[in-house]
N, C-alpha and C positions, 0 to 999 in steps of 0.2 A: 504493499500500500504505499502509494507516495504522498508527501505533504500537499501537493497540489490538488489532490483528490479530496483532501479533507476540508478545502475551502470551495464550497459550492458557489459557482458564479462569481468566483473572485480571483482576480490575478495576483499572485504574490509577487512584490517587487524587491524587497529585500528582507534577509532573514539572519538573526543572530541568536547563538546560545546565550542564555543568561547565566551569569557567574554565581550560580546557586546551587546547592547539592541537590540530587534527584530525591525523589521518594519511592517507597515501594509499597505495593498493596497485592492482595490476593484476592482472586474471584473464581470460585469452582476449582479450588486447589491448583490453580494456575497463577504464577507470580508475574507481576508486571512491573515495570520501571518508568515512573514519569520523570521526563527531562524537560526543564522549562525553556521555552524560547520567547523571542520577541519579532514580529514580522510587520512589515508595512505593505499595505495591499490596495487594490482598487476593486470595488464591488460592482460589477455591472448591474445588478438589479436595482439596487439603491442609488446608483451613480454617486458613490461617496469613496473618498479616501480614508483609510482606517489604519489604525495601529492595533495589532492583534497580539495579545499576550496569553499564552496558554502552555500545556504539557504535551510533549510527544509521548505517547504511550507505547512501550515495546514490550514484547514477551520476552521475558528474563532469560529463558533457556535458548531461543533462537534468535534473539535480538531483532526480531521482525516488528516493524511498526504495525500496530493494530488500529489506532485511532489518534485523532488530535482532541484534546479536551481543552475547550476555550475557557479561560479565567475573565477575561476582560475584552471587550471591544469599544475602541475609542474613536470617534471621528476626529480625522486629521485635516487641519487647513491646507488644502492643495496637496500636491504630489510631494513624497519624501525623496529628495535626491540623494540623501545619505542617512545611514544609520549606525550608532555606535552604541556599546554597552560599557558600563564601567560599576565597580563595586567600591564603596568607601565604607569601611567599618561594616556595619549591618545595613547600610543603605545601598540599593540597586538602582542605577540610573539607565534609562533608555532615551537617547538624545537623537533627533532628528533635524537635519536642515530643510528647508521648505522651498518650494517654487515660488512662493511670495516673498522669498528674500529674509525669512525669519528662521528662528529656531524653536523647538519643542523639547520639553524635557518631562518624562514620566518617571516619577519616584516611587519606589517599592521599599518595604522594609522586612527585614526578619528578626524575629525575637531574639535577644541577646543570650542564647544557649546553643551549646556546641551541637546539639543533636538537631537544630533547625534545618528544614527542608523546603522544597518548593510547595509542599502541603502547607506550610505555615506563612507563605507569602501574603503580605498585606499592602494594599495600595493606599498612597498618601494623596489627599486632595490638594491642589493647588490654590494658594490664596492670592488670585489675581485681581479680585475685586470686580470682575467685569459683569458678574450676574446680580440683578437686585435681590435683596433679602427675600427670602421665601420662594425664589424662582428655581425650579429645577433644571439644571442644564441639560441640553440634548446630547444625546451620543455620548454619554459619560465625560463630557469634556471638562468636568470638575477635577479629573486627574491628569490634565494635560496643561502643563505650564507653557504658555504660548507667548513668544517675544517676536512680533511681527515686525517686518520692514526694517531690519537691521542693515540690510543691503537694498540698493535700488533695483537690483536684478535678481533672479533666481540664485539663492545661496547654493554654492557647489559641494561643499563637504563640511564636515563637522567632526570634532574629536574633543575628548574630555580628558583634563589632566587631574589625575586624583591626588596628586601631591599639594598642588596650589589651589585645587578645586576651583578650576575655571574651564569654561567652553570657548573652544577656538573654532570660528568658521570663516570662510573664505567665499568669494563670488567672482564672477567673470568680469565684473566692472573694476577689478582691482583692489576692492575693499577687504579689510580685515577686521573681524570683530572678536575681542576676548571680554568674555561676560563671567564674572565671578558667580559661583552658583548661589552663594548666600544674598546675592543683589540682583537676582533675575527679573524683579520688577523695574529695573532700571535700564537705560540702554547701555549695552556693552561699548568697550573702547573701540573705535575705528580709526585709529590715528596712522595706520600703514596705508600707503597708496602705491598703486603700481608705477614702475618707471615709465617714461616717455617711450612710445613704440611698442609697449606690451599690452595686450588686450585683457589679461587679468589672469585669475587663478582657477584651476580646475580641482586641485587638491591642497589640503592641509592637515599636517599631522604633528602633534607635539613630539619632541625628541627628549626633552627633559623638562625639569621644573622651571627651566630659564630660556628655553629656545624651542622653535618648531620650524618644520620644514614645509616648503611649498612648492607646488608645481606651476610655473608661469607659463601660459599659453601665449605665443607670439604670433602675429601676422603682419606681414606688409601690404600696404595699400597697392603696391604696384605688381603683387604677385598674389597667387593663390596658395603659396606654401605656407605650412604651418609647422612651427618648431616648439618644443617644450623643453624647459630648463627647471632643474631642480635647485632650489636656493634655500639656505638656513638663515633664519632671523633670531636674534637675541632680543630679550626684554631689557629696556632700561633700568 
């Protein structure tokens, strides 16, 4: 059984294992293992972009996938251009860059006990203040911390630094945003700009707590040639 067959009428775009221990269960004397994943997808029936969090259930003796057990479906603003996961102590993060130039973060928690598994996973509501008091958000968006329009064009990639607890996102217009996790309600820093003659960035990844690497995409107006350059930047 493939993962794609588990999402009826849904096109899975990106998928990552969550850094969380699996759980085991028995049904009719058969042992199964549940391993948690997060995926971004497009649902053709509802015409919605989604973040899907759940468990891939496998039969323990054959390792064959038997089903996908959904924990949470979250409506996602626009298409997810990148998906990264991270763990900071007992907090699990799923971060996406979006086609509307923003970033989204879903926070999950495990109880602080050594035996905690995916069966104990809890979802943390985001305190964005977008919904009026007493209003129930549609599509479980209360679990999605959305910071829109950090970039003027589609954000190309995203990465989480667990040491300094900050999110890096880059875009094709040459902008770079570094957003502290404890200040997601505020705009991230976007002080880095592409050099003259460079169209912008297609990838950005943290190297360590003080530097990150980017891929610059360059194109010349007088030709159709495209070139890419890997560059490393250091924080001041």
